[in-house]
N, C-alpha and C positions, 0 to 999 in steps of 0.2 A: 588554454592549450599549451603544449610543449613547444619545442623548437620548430616552428612552422613559418612558411613564407607569409608576408603581409596579405597576399590574396586569400590564403586559406583561412587566416584568422578572421578576416572580414566575412568570408562565406560561413564560417562557423557561427559567428554572432548573428548573421542574417537567418540562419536555420533555427535560432532560438528566439526570434523576435516576438513570438506569441507569449513568451514567458515575461516579457518586459517591454511592451511597445512604447512606454513613456521615456525611457532612458537607455541609451546604448553608448558604449565607449570601448576603446582599444588602447592597450599599452604595448609598446614594442621596444625591445633592446636587442643587442647582439646575441643574447642568450635565450630570450623567451618572448613569446607573444601571449598576451592575456586579453580576453574580451569579456564584456558583461552586458546584460540587459536586465532591466528591473522596472516593475510597476511603481508608480508614484503613489505611495500610501500615506506617509507622514511628510514632514518638512524635509525634503531631500534635495532642494534646489542647489544647495552648496555642498551636498554630500554625494555628488555624482561618482560613478565608478567607471574605470578603475580609480582608486584613491591612492595617492603617493604620500609618504611621510614627508615632514618638513625638510629633512636632509636629502630627500630624493632616493633613499636607499631601499625602502620597503614599500611594496605595492600590494594592495588588497583588492580582490573581487569577491563578492559573496551574493548568495541568493537566500532570501528569507526575511525574518523579522526577529529582532531582539527586544523582548518585552521589558527587561529591566535595564535598558540602556541609560535611563535618566539617573538611577542610583549609582550605576557604574561610573557615569560621567562625573558625578560629584566626588566620588572616591578618587578618581584619577586627577581631577583638578586639585584636590588636596595634596596629591603627590607631585604637583608641579606641571602637569600636562596642560597645554593651551589648545583650545578648540576654536574652529572657524565656522562651525555649523552646528545644527541641532540634530544631526542624523545619527542613527545607530551605526552606520558605516564607519564614521570617524571614531566612535567609541571602540569598535572592534580593533581598529588599527592601533589606537593608543594602548588598549589593553594588551595587545600582543607585544608592543614595544616595552611595556612595563613587566609583564609576567611570562612572556614567551608562550610556549604551548600550554602552560597551566591556566591561561586565560579562558580556554574553552569550557572548563568546568565551572567557570563563573557566569557564563552566558545562559540566560533563560529564554528559550524560544525555539524557533525552527531555523535551520541554517545548513548551507553547504558553503564552505569557505576555502579560499586559496590565498596564501601569502607568499610573496617572493622577495628574497633579500638579494640585491645585486652584488653586494660586497662579498657575501658568503656563498653565492651561487646555490642557494638553498630554497627549496619549495616545501611549504607545509600545507597540507589539505586536511580538512576536518568536516565531519558530518554530525548533525544533531543527534541527541541521545536516542530518540525513538525512530529515526529514519523518515521523518516527515518530508524532508527535502532530499532529492536524489543526488548521487555523485558517482560518475562512472570514470574508470581509469583504464588506460592501455599503455603498456610499456613497449616501446618500439625501438629496438636496439638499445642505445643508451639514453634515449629521449623518453619523456612521459607525456601522454596526451590525456586530458581530462575534460569533463563537461557535465552539465546537468542532465543531458539526454544523450543517448547513443548517437543520434544523428550528427552531433557536433564532432564526434570522433570519426565517424564514417566518412566525413568530408575528406579526410586524409587518404590519398590514393594508395599508400603502402599498407593500410590496414587490411588485414585478411578478412574477407566476408564469408567465413566458413562456419557452419553450424557447430556449436559446442555440444558434444555428446553428453556431458554432465548436465548442462542446462536443459537439453531436450528430454533426457530421462526424467528430470524433475518436473518439467512442464507437463508432460503427458500424465504424470501421476498426481500432481498437486494443483494444476491449473495456472501455476505461476513459476517463476524461477527464483529460488532462494539465494540469498547472499552466501558466498561472494560471486557466484556464477552469473553469467548472462547467457543468452542464446547465440552469442558470437564468440567464437574461440579467440582467446587472447584479450578479451575485454572483461573486466570485473567491476563489481560494485563495492565501494568502500562501505563496510558494515556500519550500522548506527553506533554512535558513541566512540568511534575510532578516529585517530589522526594518522596521517601518513607523512613521513619526511623523506624527501628525495634530495640527494647530493651526488652529482657526477655519476648518475646511473645507479647508485646504490639506494635501496629503499629500506626504511625502517617503519614498522607499524606499532601503534601503541593504543591501548584502551584508556580513554580519559573518563569514562563513566560506564557503570554496569549496575544492574539491580539483581538482587537475589531474593526470591520469594521465600521468606522465612517468617513463620508466625510469631507475633509478639503476644504472649499469653496475658499481658496486662490490659489489653483492650477490653472494655465492656461495650455493650451495644450503645449505651448513651454517650460514652466518651468518644467512641468512633463516629457516631452521627454528628456530634459537635465539631469534631475535627474535619470531617468531610464537608460539612456546611461551610466552614471557614475557607477551606481550600478551593471549593467550587466558586464561592463568591469572589475570592481574590483572583483566581485564574480567569474567570469570565470578565471581570473588570479589566484586566490587562488585555485580553483579547478583543475588547470592544474599542480600544484606542485606535482611531483612524481619522484622517482628514478627508477621506473620500467616502461616498455612500457605502453603507454596510447593511447586511441582512443576515438571516438565519435560515438554514435549510431545515425544513420541518417535515418529519415523516409520520407524525402522529404516534410515535413510540415514546418510551420512557426517556431515552437519552436526549433526543432533540427537544422534547418538552421540558426537561430539566434545564437545558441551556436557555430556552425561551423564558422560563420563569425567573432565573437569576438575571438575565439580560434586561428583562422588563423592569426589574426593580432598580436597575442602575443606569439605564439609558436616559439620555436627556431629551429625546424626541421619539416620536412614534416609530416603532420597529417595522421593518419590512420582512416578510417571510415568504418562502418559496417552496413549492412542492410539485410533484408530478403525480399523475393518476393513471390507472389502467382500467378505465371504465369497461364493463363487460367481463372483467376477470372476477372469479369467484371469491377472491380474497383481496378486496380493495380497501385502502386506508383513508379514502377521501373524507368520509364522515368524521372520523377522529380529527383529521387535520383541520377541517372547517370549524369544528367546535372549539379547538384550541385557539385558532386564529381569532375567533369571535370573542372568546373569553379574555384574551389579552389585548384585544383591540388593534391587531396588527394590520398593516397594509399588505394584504395577501395576494400572491400571484401564483397561478397554477397552470400547468400544461398537461394535456392529456396525451400520453404516448400510446397510440393506437396503431393497428396495422395499416391505417391510411397515411401515417407519417412517412417521411422519406427515409425509411430504415436503411435501405441498401447504400445510399450515399453516405450516411453517417458511419456505417460499418467500414466502408472503403476508406474513409478518412482515418479510422483507427490505425490503419497500417502505418500512416505517417506520424500521427501525434502520439501513438502509444509507444513508439520506438521499438520496444521488444514486446511481443504479444502477451496479452493477459487473457486467459480463457474464462474469466469471470463475466458472465453475461450481464451482471449488474452494471458493467461499464456503459452499456447503451442508455439506460435511463439517466445515469449520472452525466453523460454527454449532453442530453437534451436539457437536463436541469441546469447545467453550467451555461449552456447557450441562452436560456431564458434569463438566468440570473444576471448575465453581463448586460442585458438591456436596461437594467435598473441600478445595479451596484457593482463595485469593484472587489469588495471583500465580503466573504460569507463565513459564518461559524457553522460547524457541523458536529455531530455526535460521535465521530470515529474514535475508537479506542476503548469506550466504556465496556463493550462486550468482552474484550480481551483482558482487561484488568480486573473486572468485577464478576466475570463468569456468566455472560449473557447468552451464549450459544447453546442450542439444543444438543450439540455434539458433546458438551461436558456432561450432560445427564446421560447421554448414550454411553459414554465411557464407563460410568458407574453401573448402568444396567448390563452392559456387556460382561462385566466381571462376574455377575450372577449367571448370565446366559451361558458362559463358557463352562459352567459346571454341568450343563446338559451335554451328553455325548455329541461329538461333532457330526456323527452319522444322522442323528435325529434332526439336527439343525439343517443339514443338507436336504433331507427329505422335506422338511417344512418349506425350505426355499424353493424346491422343485415344484411343490404344489402352488405356491404363490405365483410362480412364473406363468402359470396357466390361467390366472385371473385376467379379466379384461384390462387393457391398458388405458390409464387415465392421463389427461393432459395436465392435471393439477399436481404441481410439485409437492404440495403438502397433503396429498391424498394418503390415507393411512396405509394402504397397500404398498405405495411407493416407498414410504419411510420404513416400513417393516422389511421389505426386500433388501433395502440398502443396509439396514441394521444387521440382518442375518448374514449378509455377505461380509460385513465388517467383523462380525463375531468370529468368523473363521480365520481371521488374520490375527497377528499379535496386537496387543493393546495400542502400541504406538502407531503401527501401520494402519490400524482401523481408524484412528483419530484423523490421520491425513486423508484416508479414503473417503470418509463421510463428507469432508469439505472438498475433496478432489474429484477425480474421474476414474482413471484406469488403475487397477491393482497391478502388482508386478506380474502376476500370472496372466492377466488380460493383455498387458503390453506385449508379452512374448508372442501372442497370437498374430500380431500385425506389424510389430516393430523389430527389425532384425538387429537393431543396436541396443535392445533392452539389457540393462545392467543394473542390478539391485544394489550395487555397492554404494552408490551416491546417496540414495534415500537412507540406507542403513547407517551411513556415516553421520548423517544429520541427526538421526534418532539416538545415536549412541549415548549421549549424556542424559537422555530422558527415560531410559529403560529401568524397569524394576529388576532386582531390588537394589541396584547399584547407587541410586540417588535417594536423597532424603527429603525431597520436595513435598511429598504427599500426593495422594491419588489425583486430586484436582489441580494442585499447583503445578505439577509437572507438565500438564497439558496447557495450562495458562502460560507457563514459561516457554513452551514450544511455540505457541501461537504468537507470543510477543516477539520471539526471535525471528520467525519466518512469515507467518500468515499476515500479521499486522503490517510490517513495513513493505513486504514484497507483493502483497495482493491488495489489501484494503487501502493503504496509504499510496501505493503506486497508482492504483486506479483513480483515486481521488485527485492526486497531483496531476496526472496526465490529462484527465478529462476537464478539470477546472482550468489548468494553465493553457490548454488548447484554445480556450475562449478568454484568456487573460483575466481570469478570476483568481484571487488569492483566497484559498480555503484554509481556515484556522480551526484546529481541533482542541478546544479547551481541556478535554479530559486527559490529554497527553502532556500537560504540564508535568515535568518530571517529579515535582513534589507530590502530585496526586498519584503518580505511578509508584513512587517509593512507599507512600502511605498504603496503597492497596496491596503492595507486596508484603506488608507487615501484618495484614489482617488474618485472623483465623479463617480456615476454609468455610466454616459454617456461616460466616458473614457474607460469603459470596453466593453459595448455593445452600439453602436450608430447606430440606425436604424437596418439594416441587417448586419452591420459590427461588428464582434466579436473580442475580444482582440484588441479593437480599438487603444488604445495608443501604444501597442507593434507594431501593424501593421503600424501606422503612423511613428513611430521611424525608422522602417526598410525599409520604402519606397525607400529611396535613398541608401540603403546599400545592399539589396537583389534583385535578378532579379525578374522581374514582374511575371514570371510564378509561382513562389512560393507564392507570395502575392495574386494572383488571384485564385488559385486552391481551391477546396472544401476540407474540413476536412473529412478524411476517417477513419483512425485508423488501428489497427493491428489485428482486429478480424479475425479468421479463417472462412471459409465458413461452419459454424457449421451445418446448416440445411442440406446441401448437403452431408457432410461427415458422418453424423449420419444415413443417408439413404443409404450410400455406404460403404466406406472403414472402418468406425467405427461401422457399424451396428452390426457385430458379438460381438464386445466388449460390446456394449450397452445391447444387448439381454442376454449375459452371465452374466452381472452384475445385471441388474434389473429383476431378475427372480421372479416368483410368490413366491417361497419358501423364497428367501432372503428378500423380502418385508414383508411377513407375520411374519418372525422371529422377526422383530423389534417390532411388536405389536403397532406401532405408525402410520403406513401408510395403506391405503386401496389399496390392490394389484389390485383389479378390476379396480379402477379408473386410477392408474398409467399405467396398461397394456392398458387401453383405450387411454391414452395419446400417448403411443408408436404406437398403431395401427393408430390413427388419423394422426400422423406425417408421418408414412411410406406410408400411402395411400393418402398423400397430401391433407387431409381435413383441416389441420392446420399446421402452421409453429411454432412449439414449441421446436425447437432444443436447444435453450438456457436453457429452463426449464429442458429438459432431460439431457443435459450436466451436469448441477448442481447436479441432482439426482445421475447420474452415478459417478461423482467425490466423492460425499458424501458416497456412498455405498462402493466404492473402499477404501476410507480412513478408514471407520469403520472396514472393514475386515482386513486391514493392521495392525492397532493398537489395534485390539480387543476391540473396544469401544462398550459398552453395552448400550442398551436402557431399562430402567426400565419399567415394565408394567405401562400403563398410570394411573391406579388407585393409583400407588405408587409414581408417579412423584411428586417431591418437587416443589412447586410454589416458585420461587425465589423472594425475596422482591424487590419492585421497588426502595427502598432507595439505592440499590447498584448502579443503573445507575444514580440516581439523585445526588449522591455524586460527580459525575464527570461533571456535566453540568456547 
């Protein structure tokens, strides 16, 4: 935190206790107050935080894990540094003393770091390359407040709790809020791979790592498979290091099964695996998961997420632990999965990131198909869409008519807007129907660097780059971090070792999607390692049956949250249109459960944190330069 009273720093640390119930500490001086909480994963007994340098001048707090701290320690010892512990915390501190801000590019792992120099009155913040760990910032007059979650900043009574129009516009379109915005005006996220330096109220930002997707024509399929095998083996070996119980989240898909395969070859004891099921759902992965657990002899734990579970209590807790809302309904099963995991282990490995770096989402194939579809006159596509809307409504997210409707709607947008729309909810035109603050400038500014023909990324790589910049850190990793840390579970994604990310960025597009085969290189590598039933199955995902549950078990919660009075009080939304959405969904005239889910989560969050929406006439239009700074 910045210049705050001792009482406020204590409250801020207490608000983050779930992120680190094993260790908490506070540092205070006349200029700054710093607090830290951390899980005990490795030998940290003598590496408590905050950690102060031997001369008392530099103080460090950080959240995360540094996987190459042993090799860095050896290098630093060779340069004359003395160590008093075996912790990665002390390695970061000495690395900063040796190399200043150049040290961050040497760290391999996930981290959010703050370093304060008393003599220079200098604060340095840094966030890991892929955005696995969060870092929020608020400039308040000449002071700076920061924390791993928004709630640590909202403790301060002078922080304005007003909705950000930029953040809200993005949330309604994308289901999440992309960097650098949040949903609170004046609070930003430090982008992945960035550092920030603060001195006397002056701020300087700098990129310490970035990746460009550029094909290396020298890769052959065999040489690429050999390199991927080496990188996966090394990354998973590092991610398995832990002095506390460790497990693997198993979905029955290619990514988590790959992690299980490599982990089983290197683990010194029987592995624990964890999964959730949706029995009664038409697309359940339970059989795949059971067969994988049996094949590798794991100690498997499973939880059935059914309408009988206490869904409403879990969703109400989202408002606190999610900090800012995320409309990805996959957060609910991840919540229950984390809850079950904590009963057995403290650390879990997961497959996040493989889809975004190797091309695993159906949307990437849709992007290619849409290029062909746009050759058909728009009027013909609109007529086809009108006919499809008269078909019976199915609760099944993967029903062909649902996907076709969504595809045709996206084909009527620009290629970049369509890509966001297929993963998101409302298009710009749809937002204007019910949101008086609708403003397309923010989405357009995010997409500026990914439009054809101004970029040279390639048809697939530009969408991978877009997802790596926005969707991965601000939806997938955000969801995983909040839901796991809410239950004090450290989640590690081995696919996001930056060496793997850089390798994937250098691959030809045909090694990512080849015909109808997605994640082609990974699939080719695992052909002789994994059973055929994993390689041949369709990708499904963890989404709950949102459409059905909002018509059933979650209907009372939806109606109690999106009341006419609550909607009108915001002065930003048209209550009659939103009530029409609800009625259309309940009477099965439309499948808009994901849209309603996002609005419900938004309103629950606003109520929990007392976030106010200024009357639209008084809304401050945020400058586009803010987002363009980070492209």
